N, C-alpha and C positions, 0 to 999 in steps of 0.2 A: 716196878717194874719203871719203864721212863717212860713222861706223860711232859707235852706242851703244858705251863702254868700259866697263866693268867699273874703279871707280879702286883696289877695295881690298874687301872683304866688306862687306858692311852696310847702309844702308837705302837708300834709293831713291835719295837724294838720292848717291850713288857712281854713279850713270848719267850717265858725260856725252858729248856728242855732241865728238868729237875724227877727222882727218886720219888716214887708214891708208893702207896702201898695199892699192892692186886684186889680188884675187888670181887668180893664175893655175891655168886647172884642170892635173891630171894627166891622164894619155892615159883614165884611165878615169872621168874626170870635167866635168863643165859649167860654164859661167861663167854666171851668170840673175843679170841685169839687176833688184834688185827693185823690186817693187810693190807690194808690204804682206805684214808682219810679222804672225805671230801670237804676242800673249801668253800665255803661259799660266804655273799656278803653278809647276811645275818652273822657270822663267825667275827666279821670285822667291830660290826655295831655291838657284839656281846663284847668283844675286846675293850670296846671305848665308852662298856658301860650304858649305850644308849639300846639296844632290842628292848621288844618287849616283853618284863619278865623276868628280864636278865638277873636284877638286883643288885645289889654287891659282888662283884666280879673276880675281886682278890682271891688269890689260892684256887679260882675255878678253871678246869679242864675245858676247854671248847671242844667243838668239832661236834656236827648234825646228821651227821650219817658214814656208816661204812661198809664194809664189806672185809669177813675174813673165816673161820675156821671156828665153831663149837669148839671149847671146852668141855666145858659142867652144863646139862640143864638144871633146871630146878628139879623141886620133887614135880610139882604142877606140872610139868610140861611135859607131853605129849606129842607136838608134831617134831620136833628140834631133838637132834641126837648128838654125843659127838663126834665131829669130824663133818659133819655136813658143811658146807658152804654156803653163806648166806651174806645177805648186802642188809641194812639195820637202818631208821632213823631213831633217832634217840635225842632228849633233852639238851644234852651236852657230854662229855665226855670222849667225845671220838679221837678227841688229837692224843692217842696214848697204842702202848703198847696189848693193852688188853680193855676191854669194855664191858660193862654188865648194861641190858636192853630190855625190856619187857617178849616177851620170847610172840607175844602176838605182832610185834613192830618189826618182825624179817620177814623176810620173802628169798625165795631162792635163788643163786647165784643166778641170771640165766647160760643156759650150758653156751651159746655164741658170745659170751663174754667176756672176758678176762677179769681177775677182781679187781681191776685200778680200774676199769669202767663200770661193774658193777656198784663201786662205792662214791659212783657219779648218779649216780638214779636217785636215792631214796628223798632226799630235801627238795630237789626238783620237781621229780617226778609228783611228787606229792602237792607239792606248791601248784602245778600243774594243774593236772586231775581236780583240786578242789575247787580252785579259783575260776577256771577258764570254763568248765565242762561243768562243774556242780553248779556255784554261784552264779557264773557266767552264764549255764546251762546252754553254752554252742552248740548250735544246730548244722547238721550236716547241707552244703549250698550258704550258709551263713558267713559271712565277713568277718575274722578275726583283725583287729590290729593289734600287735605288740611293740612298748617302746622298751628300746634294748634289746633289740633283736639278735644280735651277737651275744651275750649272753649267757649261762647255763640254763637260767631260765629259758631265755629268749629261743636257745636254740632247738630246747626242748619242746617247747611253746609249736614253733614252728612245724616239727616232725609230727606232731600227735596230732595238730587240727589237719593235715593234708590228710595224714593218715585215716584221717576218720570222714571225708569230704566235705574241707570247709576253705575256702579262698583263705591267704593271707598276707596281712600289708604289715611293716616294720618300720621302724625307723633305726636308725645305728650311726655313730660319728666319723665314719670316713668312708671310701669308695671299697676298700680290701672286704671292710665288714659285711657290707652290702653283698658283693660281691658273692660272700659264704654264703650269707643268708639267703640270695635266689637259687646256688647250688642247692640248698638243703629244701627249696619248694617255694619261698619266700615269691610271693607274684607281684607284689610293689614293696619293693627295697630301696628306703628314700632317707640319704643324707642331711640327716638336720641341720650340719653347721652351710648346707648350701641351697636346701629348700625348704618350704613351709609345708609340713605333712598335711595343714589343714588344705593346703591349696589344689594340694597333690590330688588327693583323695576326694576333698567335699562334692566333686560330680556321680562317682560311686558310693558316699558314705560308707559307714560300717555297722555290725548289731554288737558286738563287743568288743571293750581295747581293755586288754591290758597294761596297769600304769603302774612302773616304777617309780617315777618323776614326778608325778604332783608339779607344784608351783603355778606356772602359765600354761602348763599342758593340760590344765584340768577344763577353763572354760573351750578349750579346743577340742577337747576328746568328747564335751558333752554336743558341741554342736555338729559334730561328724555325728554324731551316732541314728538309726535309723528310728524311726517311730517305735518303741518298745524298746531301744536298745538298751545292752548293758555296764555298765563304768565297774572297773575291778579294781582295787590300789591293792599293791602286797607289798608299796614304798610309799617313801615321797622324797626322793634324793635332792629334790630340788626347790623343797619346802613344800608343807603341809598345808597350809592355807589358798586358797583361789577363792574369785566372784565367778558367781553362776546366774544363772536368769531361772530364777524357781519355778515360775511360769511356765518356763516353756517343759521344762522337765515335769509340769504336771500333765500339757495341753498333751507332750509326746510321748506319756508315761514309760519314760525313762527311768532305769533303777540304778540307784549309786549304791556298791560297796564294798567291802573288802576283808582279807585277814590276816593274821600271821599266824603260825603254825604253832611255834613253840609254847602256848600256854594252852594249848586246845588239850583237853582232858585224854588220860589211855584207853580210854573207851573208845573215845572218838577218832586217834589216828589207828585204831584195829583195826575199824571198822574203814576206816581210809583205805587202809593198807589191804586189806581183804578186794577193794573197788580197784584197787590201781593193779591187784596180781591179776584178777578177773579181765581189766578191760584193757592195760598197756602190755601186762608181759608174753602174750601172745603175738603184737605187734611186734615185739622184740625180738619173739622164735622167725617169727615170716622175714625180718631183715626188712621193717618196713620204719623201725626206731632203733636208733643206735649214740649213745651220747657221743657227745661230738669231745673230744680231749685235747685241750691248749700244751699242758706244763705238768711235771711232777716234780716235786722237792719233794729231798726226803725230811723223815718228821722232823731234826734236830733244826732244818731251816723254815722253819711254820714263818717266822719273821720274814721273808724274801717274800716265801709264797703272800701274803697278807699285803704287801708293799705292792707286789702286781696287782694285786685283786682291785686296791685301790686307786693304780694307776689309771685301769681299766681298756688295758692294751691288749687284752689276751680277748679269745674268741671262742667260746666252749669252756670245759672246765678245768680246773686247776686241782690235784690233787696231790696225797702225801703219801709217800710210801713207808710201810712203817715197817713189818715181818718180812722182810724182802727174800731173805733166804726162804723163807717157806715155800 
């Protein structure tokens, strides 16, 4: 089979299409013929050798989410059978014609979505569900602030929060991105290059912040939180360090947390998959959530997909098309 292999930690050019052995599933795994693979910010960090738990990336096949059809089900697998259409979360290996996945980390492709759309779901939806609704404990009627609102994570968070009854504020880098977020349901869309989000939202306040920026946003986020508010980090693109007033955290009972998904245990991801299927899949079936698609690339052009991801010019998801003839 063909796969995209990281030659060494570095820029997009280190992603090369190479022949690789076709993987064999263990008893608890399934072999998936990949139709499409989502491209995510952690893939970029993995390529650079900076993603949590990635270690030495030379020879690694990136890719954390796929959609395709099951070709072989391991001997212990009872739910899935050859020919089933699934999307799946995996720790790596998605940029390939075939991938093996823990069977518990697969979900059925929703009937209302294409394979390409389904490939845009697992990493993003799992991340948002865990960080916004589990760690952040967002409740109906509480206000969510999402930085990077036009990203795959952001467009997912907007739709899920609105579908479950929460007002949403976002920040984004230009008016086109802000407009797209408003169309998805954002109540406040703030162009951070033209306005200070803290000033805009100061009178309102927010209950949960989903932050992938860090840096000088940290203190602003904490000042914006209402009493008992929660700040959740999923990245720190502008810096991992920031100053804040610990006494204010104590006085207003604020919570600061965060997570990365890839290093978590297989059992944790299986439990999260079950929660996502229970709570999010019905929203997809009801037409209340659909991944926002920006552009697809052939598998061989993964480096171009990464260049686009790093430019931050996109709105929504970038996906690689793999076995498109199927």
